[in-house]
NUFIKE-807049 format. One record per residue: residue number from 1; residue in three letters; x, z negated, y of N, C-alpha, C in turn. Coordinates in pm, 1 decimal. Each point is the difference from the previous one (the first is absolute). Last residue first. Example, Ala and Ser with C-alpha at 12.3 -4.5 7.8 and 13.67 -1.06 7.14 Angstrom:
REM NUFIKE-807049
{pos->2; code->SER; n_px->1285.0; n_pz->-708.0; n_py->-225.0; ca_px->82.0; ca_pz->-6.0; ca_py->119.0; c_px->-77.0; c_pz->-73.0; c_py->109.0};
{pos->1; code->ALA; n_px->29.0; n_pz->7.0; n_py->-572.0; ca_px->-89.0; ca_pz->0.0; ca_py->119.0; c_px->90.0; c_pz->0.0; c_py->120.0};
This chain:
REM NUFIKE-807049
{pos->78; code->GLY; n_px->2424.2; n_pz->-842.9; n_py->-621.2; ca_px->80.2; ca_pz->-81.5; ca_py->82.0; c_px->-5.5; c_pz->-143.4; c_py->-20.6};
{pos->77; code->GLY; n_px->-226.4; n_pz->441.6; n_py->-155.0; ca_px->127.8; ca_pz->-29.5; ca_py->-60.7; c_px->84.9; c_pz->-99.1; c_py->75.3};
{pos->76; code->ASN; n_px->-456.7; n_pz->120.6; n_py->130.6; ca_px->96.7; ca_pz->108.9; ca_py->17.1; c_px->138.2; c_pz->-38.6; c_py->-45.4};
{pos->75; code->SER; n_px->-517.2; n_pz->-153.8; n_py->-169.7; ca_px->111.4; ca_pz->-41.5; ca_py->84.7; c_px->99.7; c_pz->113.6; c_py->3.5};
{pos->74; code->GLN; n_px->-527.7; n_pz->78.5; n_py->-66.9; ca_px->126.2; ca_pz->-13.9; ca_py->-70.4; c_px->104.7; c_pz->-49.9; c_py->97.7};
{pos->73; code->LEU; n_px->-549.1; n_pz->-87.2; n_py->20.3; ca_px->115.4; ca_pz->71.6; ca_py->54.5; c_px->122.4; c_pz->-25.6; c_py->-85.1};
{pos->72; code->GLU; n_px->-501.2; n_pz->-4.3; n_py->-188.9; ca_px->99.6; ca_pz->-94.2; ca_py->49.0; c_px->119.8; c_pz->79.6; c_py->48.0};
{pos->71; code->VAL; n_px->-572.9; n_pz->93.8; n_py->-86.8; ca_px->142.2; ca_pz->32.7; ca_py->-19.2; c_px->87.5; c_pz->-112.8; c_py->53.1};
{pos->70; code->GLU; n_px->-546.9; n_pz->154.9; n_py->-157.9; ca_px->86.8; ca_pz->-102.4; ca_py->57.7; c_px->144.9; c_pz->33.1; c_py->-34.2};
{pos->69; code->ILE; n_px->-486.5; n_pz->284.2; n_py->40.2; ca_px->130.2; ca_pz->-7.8; ca_py->-66.4; c_px->86.8; c_pz->-101.3; c_py->73.5};
{pos->68; code->TYR; n_px->-440.9; n_pz->141.0; n_py->140.6; ca_px->-16.0; ca_pz->-71.9; ca_py->-126.2; c_px->133.1; c_pz->-20.2; c_py->-73.0};
{pos->67; code->SER; n_px->-49.1; n_pz->256.8; n_py->406.4; ca_px->-10.8; ca_pz->-143.0; ca_py->28.9; c_px->-20.4; c_pz->-84.1; c_py->-125.7};
{pos->66; code->ALA; n_px->12.0; n_pz->488.0; n_py->11.2; ca_px->131.7; ca_pz->-63.0; ca_py->-3.8; c_px->-7.5; c_pz->-150.4; c_py->22.2};
{pos->65; code->GLU; n_px->-392.7; n_pz->267.1; n_py->38.3; ca_px->47.1; ca_pz->-3.0; ca_py->-138.9; c_px->130.6; c_pz->-76.2; c_py->-11.2};
{pos->64; code->LYS; n_px->-167.9; n_pz->61.7; n_py->432.2; ca_px->-94.5; ca_pz->-82.9; ca_py->-76.1; c_px->43.7; c_pz->-11.9; c_py->-145.7};
{pos->63; code->SER; n_px->236.9; n_pz->291.0; n_py->293.4; ca_px->32.1; ca_pz->-141.4; ca_py->21.7; c_px->-91.4; c_pz->-91.1; c_py->-81.0};
{pos->62; code->ARG; n_px->90.0; n_pz->485.0; n_py->-193.2; ca_px->-60.7; ca_pz->-52.2; ca_py->121.9; c_px->34.7; c_pz->-147.8; c_py->11.2};
{pos->61; code->LEU; n_px->316.7; n_pz->355.8; n_py->-267.6; ca_px->-106.7; ca_pz->-100.0; ca_py->-9.6; c_px->-54.2; c_pz->-32.5; c_py->138.2};
{pos->60; code->CYS; n_px->341.3; n_pz->358.2; n_py->-318.4; ca_px->-62.9; ca_pz->-21.7; ca_py->130.1; c_px->-117.2; c_pz->-96.0; c_py->-19.9};
{pos->59; code->ILE; n_px->496.4; n_pz->104.2; n_py->-274.5; ca_px->-145.8; ca_pz->-2.7; ca_py->-3.5; c_px->-50.9; c_pz->-29.8; c_py->139.8};
{pos->58; code->GLN; n_px->477.3; n_pz->174.0; n_py->-296.6; ca_px->-61.7; ca_pz->-44.3; ca_py->123.6; c_px->-150.8; c_pz->5.2; c_py->-16.7};
{pos->57; code->GLN; n_px->481.6; n_pz->-36.9; n_py->-338.1; ca_px->-126.6; ca_pz->62.5; ca_py->38.5; c_px->-50.6; c_pz->-57.7; c_py->131.5};
{pos->56; code->LYS; n_px->393.8; n_pz->-138.7; n_py->-259.4; ca_px->22.4; ca_pz->136.6; ca_py->46.7; c_px->-128.5; c_pz->70.1; c_py->41.5};
{pos->55; code->GLY; n_px->6.4; n_pz->-521.6; n_py->17.9; ca_px->93.5; ca_pz->73.0; ca_py->-84.6; c_px->24.6; c_pz->137.6; c_py->58.9};
{pos->54; code->ILE; n_px->-343.0; n_pz->-150.8; n_py->253.6; ca_px->13.8; ca_pz->-90.2; ca_py->-114.5; c_px->87.5; c_pz->74.8; c_py->-98.7};
{pos->53; code->SER; n_px->-172.9; n_pz->41.2; n_py->549.3; ca_px->90.1; ca_pz->43.1; ca_py->-107.8; c_px->6.7; c_pz->-109.5; c_py->-104.8};
{pos->52; code->TYR; n_px->-398.7; n_pz->143.4; n_py->382.9; ca_px->91.4; ca_pz->-99.4; ca_py->-54.1; c_px->84.6; c_pz->61.7; c_py->-109.9};
{pos->51; code->VAL; n_px->-332.5; n_pz->134.7; n_py->457.1; ca_px->59.9; ca_pz->47.5; ca_py->-124.5; c_px->103.6; c_pz->-104.0; c_py->-42.4};
{pos->50; code->ARG; n_px->-474.2; n_pz->-50.2; n_py->310.0; ca_px->146.3; ca_pz->-1.5; ca_py->-5.7; c_px->44.3; c_pz->52.1; c_py->-136.2};
{pos->49; code->PRO; n_px->-476.1; n_pz->66.9; n_py->343.3; ca_px->67.2; ca_pz->-61.5; ca_py->-114.9; c_px->152.4; c_pz->2.7; c_py->13.6};
{pos->48; code->ASN; n_px->-118.5; n_pz->-123.9; n_py->374.2; ca_px->-82.7; ca_pz->-9.4; ca_py->-120.3; c_px->-49.1; c_pz->139.2; c_py->-36.0};
{pos->47; code->GLY; n_px->267.0; n_pz->-89.0; n_py->392.1; ca_px->42.6; ca_pz->-108.5; ca_py->-86.9; c_px->-78.8; c_pz->-15.5; c_py->-128.1};
{pos->46; code->LEU; n_px->-13.7; n_pz->342.8; n_py->367.3; ca_px->-78.5; ca_pz->-119.2; ca_py->31.3; c_px->33.6; c_pz->-117.7; c_py->-92.0};
{pos->45; code->LEU; n_px->224.9; n_pz->419.2; n_py->-57.6; ca_px->7.7; ca_pz->-30.6; ca_py->142.8; c_px->-74.7; c_pz->-127.5; c_py->38.1};
{pos->44; code->SER; n_px->172.1; n_pz->18.9; n_py->-499.3; ca_px->-71.4; ca_pz->96.8; ca_py->83.3; c_px->6.2; c_pz->-44.4; c_py->146.0};
{pos->43; code->THR; n_px->386.2; n_pz->-113.5; n_py->-360.8; ca_px->-122.1; ca_pz->-55.4; ca_py->57.1; c_px->-67.2; c_pz->108.1; c_py->83.4};
{pos->42; code->ALA; n_px->399.0; n_pz->-68.6; n_py->-431.6; ca_px->-51.4; ca_pz->67.9; ca_py->119.3; c_px->-129.5; c_pz->-66.6; c_py->43.6};
{pos->41; code->ALA; n_px->283.3; n_pz->-191.3; n_py->-339.9; ca_px->68.9; ca_pz->128.6; ca_py->12.6; c_px->-43.1; c_pz->74.1; c_py->127.0};
{pos->40; code->VAL; n_px->29.5; n_pz->-536.8; n_py->-193.0; ca_px->-79.9; ca_pz->93.7; ca_py->79.0; c_px->81.2; c_pz->128.0; c_py->17.2};
{pos->39; code->SER; n_px->56.0; n_pz->-323.9; n_py->-439.5; ca_px->37.4; ca_pz->8.3; ca_py->141.2; c_px->-90.4; c_pz->101.1; c_py->69.4};
{pos->38; code->ILE; n_px->108.2; n_pz->-304.3; n_py->-503.7; ca_px->-87.2; ca_pz->85.6; ca_py->79.4; c_px->47.9; c_pz->-2.0; c_py->144.8};
{pos->37; code->ASN; n_px->126.8; n_pz->-156.3; n_py->-561.2; ca_px->37.9; ca_pz->7.4; ca_py->141.1; c_px->-92.2; c_pz->97.6; c_py->71.1};
{pos->36; code->LEU; n_px->-149.5; n_pz->-285.7; n_py->-450.9; ca_px->67.7; ca_pz->120.1; ca_py->48.8; c_px->32.3; c_pz->-10.8; c_py->148.3};
{pos->35; code->GLY; n_px->-248.8; n_pz->-332.7; n_py->-264.6; ca_px->144.0; ca_pz->-4.2; ca_py->-21.8; c_px->75.8; c_pz->121.3; c_py->51.0};
{pos->34; code->LYS; n_px->-517.7; n_pz->44.7; n_py->-126.5; ca_px->65.5; ca_pz->-125.1; ca_py->36.7; c_px->148.8; c_pz->7.5; c_py->-34.1};
{pos->33; code->LEU; n_px->-262.2; n_pz->456.3; n_py->97.2; ca_px->12.3; ca_pz->-101.1; ca_py->-104.0; c_px->76.3; c_pz->-121.1; c_py->50.4};
{pos->32; code->VAL; n_px->-221.6; n_pz->509.1; n_py->113.8; ca_px->16.9; ca_pz->-124.2; ca_py->76.0; c_px->-2.3; c_pz->-114.3; c_py->-100.8};
{pos->31; code->GLY; n_px->-74.7; n_pz->475.7; n_py->-99.0; ca_px->135.4; ca_pz->-52.7; ca_py->-14.9; c_px->28.3; c_pz->-123.6; c_py->81.7};
{pos->30; code->LEU; n_px->-418.2; n_pz->265.3; n_py->-75.6; ca_px->87.8; ca_pz->66.3; ca_py->96.4; c_px->143.9; c_pz->-51.7; c_py->-7.5};
{pos->29; code->ALA; n_px->-341.0; n_pz->-193.0; n_py->-266.1; ca_px->14.3; ca_pz->139.4; ca_py->-44.8; c_px->91.8; c_pz->78.7; c_py->93.3};
{pos->28; code->VAL; n_px->-114.7; n_pz->-439.1; n_py->121.3; ca_px->90.2; ca_pz->-2.8; ca_py->-115.6; c_px->23.6; c_pz->142.1; c_py->-51.1};
{pos->27; code->LEU; n_px->-314.4; n_pz->-48.4; n_py->342.0; ca_px->134.7; ca_pz->-28.0; ca_py->49.9; c_px->101.9; c_pz->-1.7; c_py->-113.4};
{pos->26; code->ARG; n_px->-455.5; n_pz->44.9; n_py->-113.8; ca_px->48.8; ca_pz->120.3; ca_py->69.0; c_px->143.1; c_pz->-19.5; c_py->49.6};
{pos->25; code->GLN; n_px->-221.9; n_pz->-369.1; n_py->-190.9; ca_px->30.8; ca_pz->99.4; ca_py->-103.0; c_px->55.7; c_pz->126.9; c_py->62.7};
{pos->24; code->ARG; n_px->-153.4; n_pz->-332.5; n_py->291.3; ca_px->122.2; ca_pz->-44.6; ca_py->-68.7; c_px->41.1; c_pz->100.7; c_py->-106.9};
{pos->23; code->LEU; n_px->-409.0; n_pz->74.2; n_py->219.1; ca_px->113.0; ca_pz->24.6; ca_py->89.4; c_px->131.0; c_pz->-40.9; c_py->-67.1};
{pos->22; code->PRO; n_px->-401.8; n_pz->-92.1; n_py->-232.3; ca_px->25.2; ca_pz->145.1; ca_py->8.3; c_px->119.1; c_pz->34.7; c_py->89.8};
{pos->21; code->GLU; n_px->-133.0; n_pz->-467.1; n_py->-32.2; ca_px->63.8; ca_pz->56.0; ca_py->-119.7; c_px->21.3; c_pz->151.4; c_py->7.7};
{pos->20; code->PRO; n_px->-11.8; n_pz->-298.4; n_py->451.9; ca_px->-94.7; ca_pz->40.1; ca_py->-104.7; c_px->72.2; c_pz->69.4; c_py->-115.9};
{pos->19; code->GLY; n_px->315.1; n_pz->-323.0; n_py->279.8; ca_px->-106.4; ca_pz->93.8; ca_py->33.4; c_px->-89.9; c_pz->32.4; c_py->-117.1};
{pos->18; code->ALA; n_px->555.9; n_pz->-128.5; n_py->37.6; ca_px->-132.8; ca_pz->-61.6; ca_py->-5.7; c_px->-105.7; c_pz->107.3; c_py->22.7};
{pos->17; code->ILE; n_px->545.1; n_pz->-67.3; n_py->-142.1; ca_px->-96.2; ca_pz->103.0; ca_py->37.9; c_px->-138.0; c_pz->-61.2; c_py->-21.1};
{pos->16; code->THR; n_px->544.4; n_pz->-197.6; n_py->78.1; ca_px->-131.3; ca_pz->-0.3; ca_py->-64.2; c_px->-83.5; c_pz->116.0; c_py->51.9};
{pos->15; code->LYS; n_px->479.4; n_pz->-20.2; n_py->87.2; ca_px->-23.5; ca_pz->-128.5; ca_py->-66.6; c_px->-132.5; c_pz->-2.1; c_py->-75.1};
{pos->14; code->ILE; n_px->393.0; n_pz->375.1; n_py->190.3; ca_px->-142.4; ca_pz->-22.7; ca_py->-21.8; c_px->-17.1; c_pz->-127.9; c_py->-81.2};
{pos->13; code->ILE; n_px->410.7; n_pz->104.8; n_py->339.7; ca_px->-32.6; ca_pz->1.5; ca_py->-142.2; c_px->-148.4; c_pz->-31.8; c_py->-12.3};
{pos->12; code->ALA; n_px->314.1; n_pz->232.8; n_py->423.4; ca_px->-74.4; ca_pz->-112.9; ca_py->-54.3; c_px->-19.7; c_pz->18.7; c_py->-149.7};
{pos->11; code->GLN; n_px->277.3; n_pz->185.8; n_py->490.6; ca_px->-19.0; ca_pz->14.6; ca_py->-144.6; c_px->-72.5; c_pz->-124.0; c_py->-49.5};
{pos->10; code->GLN; n_px->44.1; n_pz->269.5; n_py->503.6; ca_px->3.4; ca_pz->-124.3; ca_py->-76.6; c_px->-26.0; c_pz->32.7; c_py->-146.3};
{pos->9; code->ARG; n_px->-10.5; n_pz->334.2; n_py->349.9; ca_px->136.1; ca_pz->-38.6; ca_py->-39.1; c_px->9.5; c_pz->-135.8; c_py->-68.5};
{pos->8; code->THR; n_px->-441.8; n_pz->73.4; n_py->270.8; ca_px->88.0; ca_pz->108.1; ca_py->-40.3; c_px->140.9; c_pz->-54.6; c_py->-21.0};
{pos->7; code->LYS; n_px->-378.3; n_pz->-360.6; n_py->-61.1; ca_px->45.5; ca_pz->89.1; ca_py->105.9; c_px->89.3; c_pz->109.6; c_py->-57.8};
{pos->6; code->LEU; n_px->-423.2; n_pz->-329.9; n_py->-193.4; ca_px->136.0; ca_pz->48.6; ca_py->-21.4; c_px->36.3; c_pz->100.0; c_py->108.8};
{pos->5; code->GLU; n_px->-437.6; n_pz->-197.6; n_py->-63.8; ca_px->88.2; ca_pz->-73.8; ca_py->90.4; c_px->145.7; c_pz->46.0; c_py->-9.8};
{pos->4; code->PRO; n_px->-358.6; n_pz->163.7; n_py->-289.1; ca_px->-9.1; ca_pz->55.8; ca_py->135.5; c_px->90.0; c_pz->-70.4; c_py->102.3};
{pos->3; code->LEU; n_px->-19.1; n_pz->-165.4; n_py->-462.9; ca_px->69.4; ca_pz->127.3; ca_py->18.8; c_px->-14.2; c_pz->58.8; c_py->141.4};
{pos->2; code->THR; n_px->-34.0; n_pz->-532.3; n_py->-58.9; ca_px->-65.2; ca_pz->112.6; ca_py->-65.5; c_px->69.5; c_pz->130.5; c_py->39.4};
{pos->1; code->MET; n_px->194.2; n_pz->-530.6; n_py->-56.9; ca_px->-45.8; ca_pz->101.1; ca_py->93.5; c_px->-66.9; c_pz->111.9; c_py->-77.7};
């Protein structure tokens, strides 16, 4: 699944970061790294952009940018 498909209160792990090289470099500079946990922290009224929590930081991404990030839902310990 891609990052925009993630629902509020779901936890996921970043699997891959695709897209144009400048965007990938920007995302990495913002701390979007493969293997890190990510979740939706807030959503604007129209659903775009969204704020995501990665570790102790939060970043804001448009759906178009977030669609390049593939994530895998975390199991809830069950």
